[in-house]
Structures are given as structure tokens and as C-alpha cells.
Biotite code that builds the C-alpha atoms (Angstrom):
import biotite.structure as struc

atoms = struc.array([
    struc.Atom([0.000, 0.000, 0.000], chain_id="A", res_id=1, res_name="MET", atom_name="CA", element="C"),
    struc.Atom([1.362, 3.410, -0.987], chain_id="A", res_id=2, res_name="GLN", atom_name="CA", element="C"),
    struc.Atom([1.566, 6.351, 1.348], chain_id="A", res_id=3, res_name="ASP", atom_name="CA", element="C"),
    struc.Atom([-0.860, 9.143, 0.622], chain_id="A", res_id=4, res_name="THR", atom_name="CA", element="C"),
    struc.Atom([0.409, 12.733, 0.363], chain_id="A", res_id=5, res_name="PRO", atom_name="CA", element="C"),
    struc.Atom([-0.895, 13.304, 3.906], chain_id="A", res_id=6, res_name="ALA", atom_name="CA", element="C"),
    struc.Atom([1.117, 10.298, 5.137], chain_id="A", res_id=7, res_name="ASP", atom_name="CA", element="C"),
    struc.Atom([4.211, 11.602, 3.386], chain_id="A", res_id=8, res_name="GLN", atom_name="CA", element="C"),
    struc.Atom([3.752, 15.045, 4.948], chain_id="A", res_id=9, res_name="THR", atom_name="CA", element="C"),
    struc.Atom([3.265, 13.501, 8.390], chain_id="A", res_id=10, res_name="GLU", atom_name="CA", element="C"),
    struc.Atom([6.418, 11.416, 7.972], chain_id="A", res_id=11, res_name="ALA", atom_name="CA", element="C"),
    struc.Atom([8.441, 14.430, 6.834], chain_id="A", res_id=12, res_name="ALA", atom_name="CA", element="C"),
    struc.Atom([7.192, 16.515, 9.769], chain_id="A", res_id=13, res_name="THR", atom_name="CA", element="C"),
    struc.Atom([7.972, 13.681, 12.165], chain_id="A", res_id=14, res_name="SER", atom_name="CA", element="C"),
    struc.Atom([11.509, 13.383, 10.754], chain_id="A", res_id=15, res_name="ASP", atom_name="CA", element="C"),
    struc.Atom([11.995, 17.149, 11.014], chain_id="A", res_id=16, res_name="LEU", atom_name="CA", element="C"),
    struc.Atom([10.833, 17.305, 14.642], chain_id="A", res_id=17, res_name="ILE", atom_name="CA", element="C"),
    struc.Atom([13.019, 14.347, 15.593], chain_id="A", res_id=18, res_name="GLN", atom_name="CA", element="C"),
    struc.Atom([16.073, 15.712, 13.813], chain_id="A", res_id=19, res_name="GLY", atom_name="CA", element="C"),
    struc.Atom([15.789, 19.105, 15.449], chain_id="A", res_id=20, res_name="ARG", atom_name="CA", element="C"),
    struc.Atom([15.106, 17.610, 18.878], chain_id="A", res_id=21, res_name="LEU", atom_name="CA", element="C"),
    struc.Atom([18.147, 15.342, 18.567], chain_id="A", res_id=22, res_name="ARG", atom_name="CA", element="C"),
    struc.Atom([20.280, 18.353, 17.614], chain_id="A", res_id=23, res_name="ALA", atom_name="CA", element="C"),
    struc.Atom([18.998, 20.324, 20.617], chain_id="A", res_id=24, res_name="LEU", atom_name="CA", element="C"),
    struc.Atom([19.681, 17.417, 22.983], chain_id="A", res_id=25, res_name="PHE", atom_name="CA", element="C"),
    struc.Atom([23.241, 17.143, 21.682], chain_id="A", res_id=26, res_name="ALA", atom_name="CA", element="C"),
    struc.Atom([23.919, 20.911, 21.698], chain_id="A", res_id=27, res_name="ALA", atom_name="CA", element="C"),
    struc.Atom([24.655, 21.311, 25.383], chain_id="A", res_id=28, res_name="SER", atom_name="CA", element="C"),
    struc.Atom([26.931, 24.083, 26.678], chain_id="A", res_id=29, res_name="PRO", atom_name="CA", element="C"),
    struc.Atom([30.685, 23.367, 26.623], chain_id="A", res_id=30, res_name="PRO", atom_name="CA", element="C"),
    struc.Atom([31.844, 21.122, 29.433], chain_id="A", res_id=31, res_name="GLY", atom_name="CA", element="C"),
    struc.Atom([28.350, 19.774, 29.995], chain_id="A", res_id=32, res_name="ARG", atom_name="CA", element="C"),
    struc.Atom([27.194, 16.353, 28.800], chain_id="A", res_id=33, res_name="PRO", atom_name="CA", element="C"),
    struc.Atom([24.243, 16.172, 26.389], chain_id="A", res_id=34, res_name="PRO", atom_name="CA", element="C"),
    struc.Atom([20.807, 16.572, 27.904], chain_id="A", res_id=35, res_name="TYR", atom_name="CA", element="C"),
    struc.Atom([19.164, 13.339, 29.053], chain_id="A", res_id=36, res_name="THR", atom_name="CA", element="C"),
    struc.Atom([15.611, 12.214, 28.408], chain_id="A", res_id=37, res_name="GLU", atom_name="CA", element="C"),
    struc.Atom([15.011, 12.034, 32.153], chain_id="A", res_id=38, res_name="HIS", atom_name="CA", element="C"),
    struc.Atom([16.376, 15.538, 32.771], chain_id="A", res_id=39, res_name="GLU", atom_name="CA", element="C"),
    struc.Atom([14.168, 17.081, 30.070], chain_id="A", res_id=40, res_name="VAL", atom_name="CA", element="C"),
    struc.Atom([11.095, 15.129, 31.198], chain_id="A", res_id=41, res_name="ALA", atom_name="CA", element="C"),
    struc.Atom([11.539, 16.317, 34.800], chain_id="A", res_id=42, res_name="VAL", atom_name="CA", element="C"),
    struc.Atom([12.018, 19.942, 33.706], chain_id="A", res_id=43, res_name="ALA", atom_name="CA", element="C"),
    struc.Atom([8.965, 19.856, 31.428], chain_id="A", res_id=44, res_name="LEU", atom_name="CA", element="C"),
    struc.Atom([6.810, 18.216, 34.095], chain_id="A", res_id=45, res_name="THR", atom_name="CA", element="C"),
    struc.Atom([7.913, 20.815, 36.662], chain_id="A", res_id=46, res_name="GLU", atom_name="CA", element="C"),
    struc.Atom([6.938, 23.543, 34.157], chain_id="A", res_id=47, res_name="ALA", atom_name="CA", element="C"),
    struc.Atom([3.462, 22.015, 33.772], chain_id="A", res_id=48, res_name="GLY", atom_name="CA", element="C"),
    struc.Atom([4.009, 19.926, 30.621], chain_id="A", res_id=49, res_name="HIS", atom_name="CA", element="C"),
    struc.Atom([3.551, 16.404, 31.993], chain_id="A", res_id=50, res_name="LYS", atom_name="CA", element="C"),
    struc.Atom([5.728, 13.890, 30.135], chain_id="A", res_id=51, res_name="ILE", atom_name="CA", element="C"),
    struc.Atom([7.895, 10.934, 31.123], chain_id="A", res_id=52, res_name="THR", atom_name="CA", element="C"),
    struc.Atom([11.414, 10.036, 30.063], chain_id="A", res_id=53, res_name="ALA", atom_name="CA", element="C"),
    struc.Atom([9.831, 7.251, 27.962], chain_id="A", res_id=54, res_name="ASN", atom_name="CA", element="C"),
    struc.Atom([7.662, 9.894, 26.273], chain_id="A", res_id=55, res_name="GLY", atom_name="CA", element="C"),
    struc.Atom([10.754, 11.952, 25.436], chain_id="A", res_id=56, res_name="ILE", atom_name="CA", element="C"),
    struc.Atom([12.531, 8.814, 24.201], chain_id="A", res_id=57, res_name="ARG", atom_name="CA", element="C"),
    struc.Atom([9.547, 8.078, 21.942], chain_id="A", res_id=58, res_name="HIS", atom_name="CA", element="C"),
    struc.Atom([9.768, 11.595, 20.469], chain_id="A", res_id=59, res_name="LEU", atom_name="CA", element="C"),
    struc.Atom([13.447, 11.045, 19.708], chain_id="A", res_id=60, res_name="LEU", atom_name="CA", element="C"),
    struc.Atom([13.325, 7.486, 18.372], chain_id="A", res_id=61, res_name="LYS", atom_name="CA", element="C"),
    struc.Atom([9.859, 6.376, 17.248], chain_id="A", res_id=62, res_name="ALA", atom_name="CA", element="C"),
    struc.Atom([9.189, 5.781, 13.572], chain_id="A", res_id=63, res_name="GLU", atom_name="CA", element="C"),
    struc.Atom([6.528, 8.493, 13.563], chain_id="A", res_id=64, res_name="ARG", atom_name="CA", element="C"),
    struc.Atom([5.732, 11.064, 16.217], chain_id="A", res_id=65, res_name="VAL", atom_name="CA", element="C"),
    struc.Atom([2.813, 13.400, 16.653], chain_id="A", res_id=66, res_name="ASN", atom_name="CA", element="C"),
    struc.Atom([3.455, 15.335, 19.873], chain_id="A", res_id=67, res_name="PRO", atom_name="CA", element="C"),
    struc.Atom([0.807, 17.432, 21.559], chain_id="A", res_id=68, res_name="LYS", atom_name="CA", element="C"),
    struc.Atom([1.054, 21.181, 21.031], chain_id="A", res_id=69, res_name="ALA", atom_name="CA", element="C"),
    struc.Atom([1.714, 21.651, 24.758], chain_id="A", res_id=70, res_name="SER", atom_name="CA", element="C"),
    struc.Atom([4.668, 19.248, 24.545], chain_id="A", res_id=71, res_name="THR", atom_name="CA", element="C"),
    struc.Atom([6.129, 21.149, 21.589], chain_id="A", res_id=72, res_name="ILE", atom_name="CA", element="C"),
    struc.Atom([5.700, 24.424, 23.534], chain_id="A", res_id=73, res_name="ARG", atom_name="CA", element="C"),
    struc.Atom([7.372, 22.909, 26.596], chain_id="A", res_id=74, res_name="GLY", atom_name="CA", element="C"),
    struc.Atom([10.306, 21.611, 24.589], chain_id="A", res_id=75, res_name="LEU", atom_name="CA", element="C"),
    struc.Atom([10.716, 24.970, 22.853], chain_id="A", res_id=76, res_name="ALA", atom_name="CA", element="C"),
    struc.Atom([10.714, 26.739, 26.235], chain_id="A", res_id=77, res_name="GLU", atom_name="CA", element="C"),
    struc.Atom([13.210, 24.283, 27.726], chain_id="A", res_id=78, res_name="PHE", atom_name="CA", element="C"),
    struc.Atom([15.643, 24.628, 24.811], chain_id="A", res_id=79, res_name="PHE", atom_name="CA", element="C"),
    struc.Atom([14.924, 28.351, 24.430], chain_id="A", res_id=80, res_name="ASN", atom_name="CA", element="C"),
    struc.Atom([13.986, 28.130, 20.754], chain_id="A", res_id=81, res_name="VAL", atom_name="CA", element="C"),
    struc.Atom([10.892, 29.339, 18.918], chain_id="A", res_id=82, res_name="PRO", atom_name="CA", element="C"),
    struc.Atom([8.103, 26.765, 18.568], chain_id="A", res_id=83, res_name="VAL", atom_name="CA", element="C"),
    struc.Atom([8.340, 27.302, 14.812], chain_id="A", res_id=84, res_name="GLY", atom_name="CA", element="C"),
    struc.Atom([11.884, 25.975, 14.839], chain_id="A", res_id=85, res_name="TYR", atom_name="CA", element="C"),
    struc.Atom([10.687, 22.573, 16.039], chain_id="A", res_id=86, res_name="LEU", atom_name="CA", element="C"),
    struc.Atom([7.883, 22.527, 13.480], chain_id="A", res_id=87, res_name="LEU", atom_name="CA", element="C"),
    struc.Atom([10.014, 23.628, 10.549], chain_id="A", res_id=88, res_name="GLY", atom_name="CA", element="C"),
    struc.Atom([9.003, 27.286, 10.389], chain_id="A", res_id=89, res_name="GLY", atom_name="CA", element="C"),
    struc.Atom([12.585, 28.531, 10.647], chain_id="A", res_id=90, res_name="SER", atom_name="CA", element="C"),
    struc.Atom([15.948, 27.061, 9.741], chain_id="A", res_id=91, res_name="GLU", atom_name="CA", element="C"),
    struc.Atom([17.852, 28.135, 12.845], chain_id="A", res_id=92, res_name="GLN", atom_name="CA", element="C"),
    struc.Atom([16.684, 28.882, 16.349], chain_id="A", res_id=93, res_name="PRO", atom_name="CA", element="C"),
    struc.Atom([16.711, 32.618, 16.948], chain_id="A", res_id=94, res_name="GLU", atom_name="CA", element="C"),
    struc.Atom([18.606, 34.152, 19.832], chain_id="A", res_id=95, res_name="GLU", atom_name="CA", element="C"),
    struc.Atom([16.090, 35.102, 22.517], chain_id="A", res_id=96, res_name="PRO", atom_name="CA", element="C"),
    struc.Atom([17.655, 38.479, 23.229], chain_id="A", res_id=97, res_name="ASP", atom_name="CA", element="C"),
    struc.Atom([18.909, 41.184, 20.841], chain_id="A", res_id=98, res_name="PRO", atom_name="CA", element="C"),
    struc.Atom([22.016, 41.547, 23.030], chain_id="A", res_id=99, res_name="ARG", atom_name="CA", element="C"),
    struc.Atom([22.930, 37.943, 22.219], chain_id="A", res_id=100, res_name="VAL", atom_name="CA", element="C"),
    struc.Atom([22.794, 38.687, 18.488], chain_id="A", res_id=101, res_name="ARG", atom_name="CA", element="C"),
    struc.Atom([25.063, 41.726, 18.951], chain_id="A", res_id=102, res_name="VAL", atom_name="CA", element="C"),
    struc.Atom([27.521, 39.748, 21.064], chain_id="A", res_id=103, res_name="MET", atom_name="CA", element="C"),
    struc.Atom([27.558, 36.896, 18.556], chain_id="A", res_id=104, res_name="THR", atom_name="CA", element="C"),
    struc.Atom([28.346, 39.256, 15.684], chain_id="A", res_id=105, res_name="ARG", atom_name="CA", element="C"),
    struc.Atom([31.073, 40.930, 17.762], chain_id="A", res_id=106, res_name="SER", atom_name="CA", element="C"),
    struc.Atom([32.684, 37.650, 18.761], chain_id="A", res_id=107, res_name="ILE", atom_name="CA", element="C"),
    struc.Atom([32.911, 36.672, 15.094], chain_id="A", res_id=108, res_name="GLY", atom_name="CA", element="C"),
    struc.Atom([35.150, 39.703, 14.494], chain_id="A", res_id=109, res_name="LYS", atom_name="CA", element="C"),
    struc.Atom([37.698, 38.632, 17.118], chain_id="A", res_id=110, res_name="LEU", atom_name="CA", element="C"),
    struc.Atom([40.884, 36.713, 16.357], chain_id="A", res_id=111, res_name="SER", atom_name="CA", element="C"),
    struc.Atom([40.836, 32.952, 17.033], chain_id="A", res_id=112, res_name="PRO", atom_name="CA", element="C"),
    struc.Atom([43.043, 33.485, 20.094], chain_id="A", res_id=113, res_name="ALA", atom_name="CA", element="C"),
    struc.Atom([40.696, 36.148, 21.473], chain_id="A", res_id=114, res_name="ALA", atom_name="CA", element="C"),
    struc.Atom([37.721, 33.862, 20.818], chain_id="A", res_id=115, res_name="GLN", atom_name="CA", element="C"),
    struc.Atom([39.459, 31.082, 22.753], chain_id="A", res_id=116, res_name="ASP", atom_name="CA", element="C"),
    struc.Atom([40.117, 33.477, 25.650], chain_id="A", res_id=117, res_name="GLY", atom_name="CA", element="C"),
    struc.Atom([36.502, 34.617, 25.625], chain_id="A", res_id=118, res_name="LEU", atom_name="CA", element="C"),
    struc.Atom([35.347, 30.999, 25.699], chain_id="A", res_id=119, res_name="GLN", atom_name="CA", element="C"),
    struc.Atom([37.401, 30.442, 28.863], chain_id="A", res_id=120, res_name="VAL", atom_name="CA", element="C"),
    struc.Atom([35.853, 33.540, 30.445], chain_id="A", res_id=121, res_name="ILE", atom_name="CA", element="C"),
    struc.Atom([32.324, 32.427, 29.527], chain_id="A", res_id=122, res_name="ILE", atom_name="CA", element="C"),
    struc.Atom([32.950, 28.917, 30.870], chain_id="A", res_id=123, res_name="ASP", atom_name="CA", element="C"),
    struc.Atom([34.193, 30.416, 34.158], chain_id="A", res_id=124, res_name="ASN", atom_name="CA", element="C"),
    struc.Atom([31.188, 32.733, 34.424], chain_id="A", res_id=125, res_name="LEU", atom_name="CA", element="C"),
    struc.Atom([28.827, 29.828, 33.824], chain_id="A", res_id=126, res_name="LEU", atom_name="CA", element="C"),
    struc.Atom([30.526, 27.830, 36.595], chain_id="A", res_id=127, res_name="ARG", atom_name="CA", element="C"),
    struc.Atom([30.309, 30.775, 39.009], chain_id="A", res_id=128, res_name="VAL", atom_name="CA", element="C"),
    struc.Atom([26.615, 31.326, 38.273], chain_id="A", res_id=129, res_name="GLU", atom_name="CA", element="C"),
    struc.Atom([25.859, 27.615, 38.547], chain_id="A", res_id=130, res_name="GLU", atom_name="CA", element="C"),
    struc.Atom([27.636, 27.514, 41.923], chain_id="A", res_id=131, res_name="ALA", atom_name="CA", element="C"),
    struc.Atom([25.688, 30.574, 43.071], chain_id="A", res_id=132, res_name="ALA", atom_name="CA", element="C"),
    struc.Atom([22.384, 28.957, 42.064], chain_id="A", res_id=133, res_name="ARG", atom_name="CA", element="C"),
    struc.Atom([23.401, 25.832, 43.974], chain_id="A", res_id=134, res_name="ALA", atom_name="CA", element="C"),
    struc.Atom([24.060, 27.927, 47.074], chain_id="A", res_id=135, res_name="GLY", atom_name="CA", element="C"),
    struc.Atom([27.829, 27.465, 47.091], chain_id="A", res_id=136, res_name="ASP", atom_name="CA", element="C"),
    struc.Atom([30.141, 30.195, 48.370], chain_id="A", res_id=137, res_name="GLN", atom_name="CA", element="C"),
    struc.Atom([31.108, 31.446, 44.899], chain_id="A", res_id=138, res_name="LEU", atom_name="CA", element="C"),
    struc.Atom([29.134, 34.470, 43.785], chain_id="A", res_id=139, res_name="THR", atom_name="CA", element="C"),
    struc.Atom([29.128, 36.759, 40.814], chain_id="A", res_id=140, res_name="PHE", atom_name="CA", element="C"),
    struc.Atom([28.369, 40.436, 41.054], chain_id="A", res_id=141, res_name="THR", atom_name="CA", element="C"),
    struc.Atom([27.859, 42.378, 37.864], chain_id="A", res_id=142, res_name="ALA", atom_name="CA", element="C"),
    struc.Atom([29.731, 45.681, 37.680], chain_id="A", res_id=143, res_name="PRO", atom_name="CA", element="C"),
    struc.Atom([27.745, 48.672, 38.841], chain_id="A", res_id=144, res_name="GLN", atom_name="CA", element="C"),
    struc.Atom([26.855, 51.226, 36.183], chain_id="A", res_id=145, res_name="ASN", atom_name="CA", element="C"),
    struc.Atom([28.495, 54.466, 37.276], chain_id="A", res_id=146, res_name="THR", atom_name="CA", element="C"),
    struc.Atom([29.348, 57.697, 35.576], chain_id="A", res_id=147, res_name="ASP", atom_name="CA", element="C"),
    struc.Atom([32.982, 57.390, 36.645], chain_id="A", res_id=148, res_name="GLN", atom_name="CA", element="C"),
    struc.Atom([35.661, 55.358, 34.882], chain_id="A", res_id=149, res_name="PRO", atom_name="CA", element="C"),
    struc.Atom([36.334, 52.217, 36.937], chain_id="A", res_id=150, res_name="PRO", atom_name="CA", element="C"),
    struc.Atom([39.861, 53.167, 38.104], chain_id="A", res_id=151, res_name="ASN", atom_name="CA", element="C"),
    struc.Atom([39.145, 56.724, 39.200], chain_id="A", res_id=152, res_name="GLU", atom_name="CA", element="C"),
    struc.Atom([38.161, 57.736, 42.693], chain_id="A", res_id=153, res_name="LEU", atom_name="CA", element="C"),
    struc.Atom([35.188, 59.980, 43.211], chain_id="A", res_id=154, res_name="GLY", atom_name="CA", element="C"),
    struc.Atom([35.584, 63.338, 45.009], chain_id="A", res_id=155, res_name="PRO", atom_name="CA", element="C"),
    struc.Atom([34.496, 61.775, 48.290], chain_id="A", res_id=156, res_name="GLU", atom_name="CA", element="C"),
    struc.Atom([37.444, 59.317, 48.194], chain_id="A", res_id=157, res_name="ASN", atom_name="CA", element="C"),
    struc.Atom([40.256, 61.709, 47.206], chain_id="A", res_id=158, res_name="ARG", atom_name="CA", element="C"),
])
């Protein structure tokens, strides 16, 4: 029996969703292992999108998938991508913040050595913030926005 055009469309959509989900699972931050089915299922359930690790595994490996809209929304929120990315509406996930786009363009203009140095800085900042969230002693304080250059003393300190 031949597939109908609707069957072919469903299969293509299923393949697209699975391919993009697999890419998102594998694209973890540097120094972090890929996301696990259990980890994503717990996070989605905590956010109100009830799903099990077996449900996530099915989405990644079944011959054909047809996830609920709420599951697609939950996955998009977890991976911080637009829902349309998972459904094929856009080729690449968009950065969630315009500042990220500006930083990404700026980083591309740096030398390879400067990019490597920046990667080390980012990795260290991520570790500090993760430790702070976990309640460890390490903390990160963003610089205060002042009208004075950082190495000058104000009149009250001269």
C-alpha cells in the first residue's frame, strides 16, 4: 500500500521534529554532557508539561511522532527556541535576546586566540553562576553602572 500525500507530509514533519530535537539534545553548553531524556522530562513536568522520560525517548526514536502542542511548547521553552523551529518554520533557532545577536556578531570579528580566551571567560562565568544557584560560596556580582571610569576615585574618596 502506498503512502498518501498526507502520510508523506506527516512522515516528513515527524523526521523534522526528531532531527531538530536530537540536535537540541546534543547541543549542550561546553563542558556539559548532552541533555538526558530524564532531565528534560523532569524539567517539562515541573513547568506544567507532563511527560515521562519514555515519552521523550519516543519523540526522539519512534518511527513516527505526533506530539501534543503543549509538549512542543514545553520543549521549545526548555531549549529556548521558537516553537516554529521545532515545526520547521525557521531554519535556525533565533537568539532570545537582541544583546545575544550583537555579542555573537562581535565575537565573530575577534581573532581565534581572542575567541578562545573569551570561551574560557564564559565557561568560568557559567561555573560561578551555577555555583551561586546551587548555594555554594562562589558568587558573581555584575559591575555597577556608574558615571565614573572604573579606576578613578570619586571626590568623596580623594
